[in-house]
N, C-alpha and C positions, 0 to 999 in steps of 0.2 A: 533462375538464369534469365527470366525475360527484366527482370527487375533490375539488377549488375547489366545489360544493354540497355536502357532506359537513364542508368544516371552517367554510362557512360555516353550514350548521345546523349544526353542533357549537358553531362561537361563542356565536350567539343563542342558541342551548340551554341555552348553559351563565351567558353575563350572564340570564334571564330567572328560572333556576336558584338564582341567588345573588339577585337579588330579592328572588325568592317566599323565601327562605329567612331573609331581613332585614328583611321582612317580612310575617310570618307571625305574626308577638305584635302586629302593631299592629289594634285595635280596629277602627278603621272601614274597613279593609280587609278581613276576615273575615267576607265573607259567605258561602260555601261554605263549608260544614264540614270538617273536615281528620278525614285517616281514621285508622281505629286498628283492634289486632289482632281480629279474627273480623268484619271488613266484607264484605264479596261487591258484585265487580266484576262487568262482564261485558266482554272484551274481543270490538270484534267490529272485525272488516278485511274488504271486499270480494269473495268468490271466494276465500277463504283459509278453513281451516277447523283448521290445527293449531296455530293461535294464536289461535280466536280462541273463546273459551273463556270459561267461570267460574273465577275465581280468590278465592280468601282469600286473609286478609294473618293472616299465621303469628303466634305470641305473638314476633316475635322485631321484628315490625311488618314484615316483608320479603312480599313479593311471589316464588313458584316459578313462573320461569317457564322452558321450556327453551331448553336450548343457550343461556339467558344467567345460570343461576343464579339467584341469593334477590337481590333487588332493593330497599330500603328505601325505603317507601311510608308509614311512619305520620306524620303528622304534618303529610304535600301535601295541598294538596287535589286532588278528581278531576284537573284541568285540568291543573293540571305533573304529577300521575303520567302522564297520555298525552303532554303533551311527550317527558317522562323517559326510556319506553316506545318512544315515537318515532323516538327518538333509538339507544337501544341497539340495536330491529331496521337500522336504516340502517346502523350503526358496523361491528354484526356483517356486513354486505351479505344482509343475508335479505333487503330490498327497495333499490330505487332511492329515491335522495328525492324524485324529482318525480313518485314516482307512488304513493307510498305513501299509502293515506284509511285514518283508524282512529280510530274513538269507545269510549270506554271510560262506562259508564252503574256507577251501583252502583245491584244490586237490594234488598241489604239492611244497613239498618248496625244493628249489634252494642250491647249493653248495656260499660258500661267502668267499671272505677272511677276514681274518683275519691278526692284525701282530703282532707276538714275539718275545719281546728280553729279554735279562736279562738270570737271570742262568738257560736256557737249552742247549742242547746237537745242535738243529739246530733251534736256531732263526731266524729269518723273516718274508719275511709275506708266510703264507699259509694256504692255500686250504679247508677246515672240509664242510662236508656231502656231498663227491662225493659220485657218485653211484654207487655202489659195481658192475653193470653194466651196463656202459656207455651208452650200444644200448638200453637199458630197458629204459620206465616212468612209472610215473605211471598214469597218461592222455593219455589213447587211444586217434589217434588223429579223429574216425572218432565218437566218446563218450564223453562227461561229466565223465564219471560215475567213482566213487572214487572206489582206491582198497585199502585204509585203511597206506599210507606209515607214518611212524612215523616220528618225523625229531632227531631220537633220537645221531645223532649226530653233532648238532650244538650247542653246551653248552662248556663252560670255559675249565674244562676236555679234551674234545675231542683234544682242539686248542691247548690243553697242550703237551697231546700225539703224537698228530701229530707234532711237533716241536723240538722234538725226546725225550718227557721228562722232568722232573729237573733234574736236576745234587745236585751233593750230598752236595753240599753249598749254594744251594735255602735253601729261608724265605719264606714256604707254608704258614705264617699265617697272611702275608702282601702282598697279590699277588695285584698288582693294574690293575687299570678297567679304562678305557679311554673313556668315549662317551660322542660326542659333545661338548669337550672342559668342561666337569664334568668328577670330579675324585674319583673313589670308594677303596676300599682296602675289600678284601675277605682274608677270612681266610680257606682254604684247608685243616688243617691241618686232618677233620675226613676222606679221601678218607685214610688214614694209618690206621685212628684206631678206623675208623666202629660209628666215630661219625657225628651225621648229618653235613655238606658242605655246604655252598654258591657256587651250581654250576650252577649260574646264562648262561639262556641261550643267545647265541652269535647273533649280527648285522654285515652285512657288513660294515667295515669298524673299526672298536674295534680293542681297541690299550692295549695289555696284555704285564706287563711287571711283570715279578720276580727277588724283591730284591735280593744279595747277602747276606748271614746270617752271623755268626760269623764262626764257624767250619766248619770240614766235619763232616758228618749225616750221621753214621751209618745204622739207622734206615733208610733213604729216600732210599737201594741200595738194591732193594725188586721191584717186580713186582707190580703195583696197578694203580689207574684208574690215576694218573700223574704223573706217570713213566715210564718207557723203558720194554718189560716182558724180552726182550733179548738184548746179545751182539753180536760182530765177537772178534774172537781175534785170530790170527797170531800166529802157532805155528809148532814146527821143533822140527824134534826129527830123526836123522842121527846120521848113526854112521862113516859114511864119507860123507862131505861135497860135494854135487852131483850138478851140473851145470845143467844140464839139471832138478831137483824140485826144485821149491818155495814154499816159507811158505806156507800151510795151513789154511785157515777163516773158521773155523769151531765157529756153533753159542753153545753159554752158557745161561744155566736161569742169568738173571740180579738176582747179589748178589753171583756169584760165585768165591771163593778164591783161588790164588794162588797155594792152594795145591792140589785144589778137580783139578785146570786147569792140574797138575803137573801127577795128576792117570790119568783122561780122556784124557791124551798124550801119555799115555804106556812110558812114564818117571818110573814109579815105576813097582818091583817087580820084577819076573825070579827070576834068581841065589844067594841067597845072596851074598855069598862071593865073588860074581864077579862085583853086582851092585849095591851094597850095597853106595857104596859110591858119587855115580853118583850127578852130578852137575843140577842146576837148577837155571836159569835167566828168571826175569821178565823185561822187559822193557814198561817204560809208556811214553808216550808221550802227554805235556802241549799243549790241541788242541787254544789254543790265543797262547802261546808263541811257542812254538815248540821245547821246552825245554824236552831232555830227562833224565829222571830218571831209574837208573836198582836197582834191589834187586838183587842179587844172595846167593844163603843155598842149602847147602847139601840135599840131598828128602830125604834120613832117617829124620834128624833135622826138614824138612819142616813137614813132614807127622806127626812126630810122640809126634814133640815138640814146638808145635805152640801154642802159650801165647796171643796174641793181634794184632793191623793192622800193628806196625811197620814190625814185621816177615812175617803176613802170609796175605797182603794187598786183598780187592779188588777187581775183575777186572774192570776194565773201559772200553768201546768201542775202537778197532784197538788197545789195545794192545798185546804183543808180547808174547810169552812163548819159550823159547828154552833149549835142555836141553843136555849135554856130559858128556862122557864115564866115565866109572872110571878108576881108575889107573890102575888095571888091566885088564881093554880092550885095555888101550894103550901099556902098552905093548906086551899085546898081539899081535898089529898091526901094532906095530913098526918094532916085529920079521917077522914081515909075509913080509914085507915089506924087510927088509931087505937081505930073503930069495928072494925073486923076485932079488936081484938085485944081491947077490954073484950066483945064479943060476937061467936064465934069459928063460932056455929055459923049467922052472919047466910050464910058463903058459899055453908054446908053446903045451906040452903035458897033 
């Protein structure tokens, strides 16, 4: 009878594990978070103290269970690990199949490293789910108390944001996720429209590729779950160039335009007769080729007569904005310099 129950348990579990392995890459079914190296689990079996303990997934993605050896769990959800461990304990004869009661709870979700490539501002290997306070842990060193940590920073959108966010040329409807040699295409346009999106949980070693779209997409230049919240822009607004002062990096919300940076840099306003014909220059450097592109416009024209991305571009990270004085200010400064030359004692007195 026991053998028949074990065989029945084994067949049903094998079928379930088979289904898990074939559907774990289905975004619509990925509700629970798959395990990765460094995650901590607590196994609880009533009135049993040998197998009941805290386990940590090792670098190979295994749990080291006494008398059972290494058990591969990376990529499995906690419920599937519970079924797998229960089957192993019954199969080895440690517990009868009809009396084993066991639960597995995740105590701590570890940071994981994923590889992100394509249309991102900071592509490369990146870590996500880093602790807000590194000195704190969800598991007390003296007890196994659960503090309720939720792994809200181990999802696809977290990896994209940690990599600087997608660029305006990204094709967010065909993002590629590669895991264990299998590839899935995901649509993340819901991050901008409010529609449901394929924000699936990630595991260590996942590879994400954001392909290039056809054109520059202004709708991607705003804060969202997959874009950056803000940018740094270098601004200079000096009447007289000074070797003792360098261009200052100023933070702007992502989606700021050229004319807004000019106003924020105090390049506009003041006495209209003197400042109306000031000039503003925007310098943008291609992050891949290093090629510089610049726009020069009169400040008044930029503020009052801008109608498109061509005459009023959106700012990108590390752009530079500089302002030049008006003709009246230039003539005034020229006369001041001539006055200093003609009357050198003026500056002394």
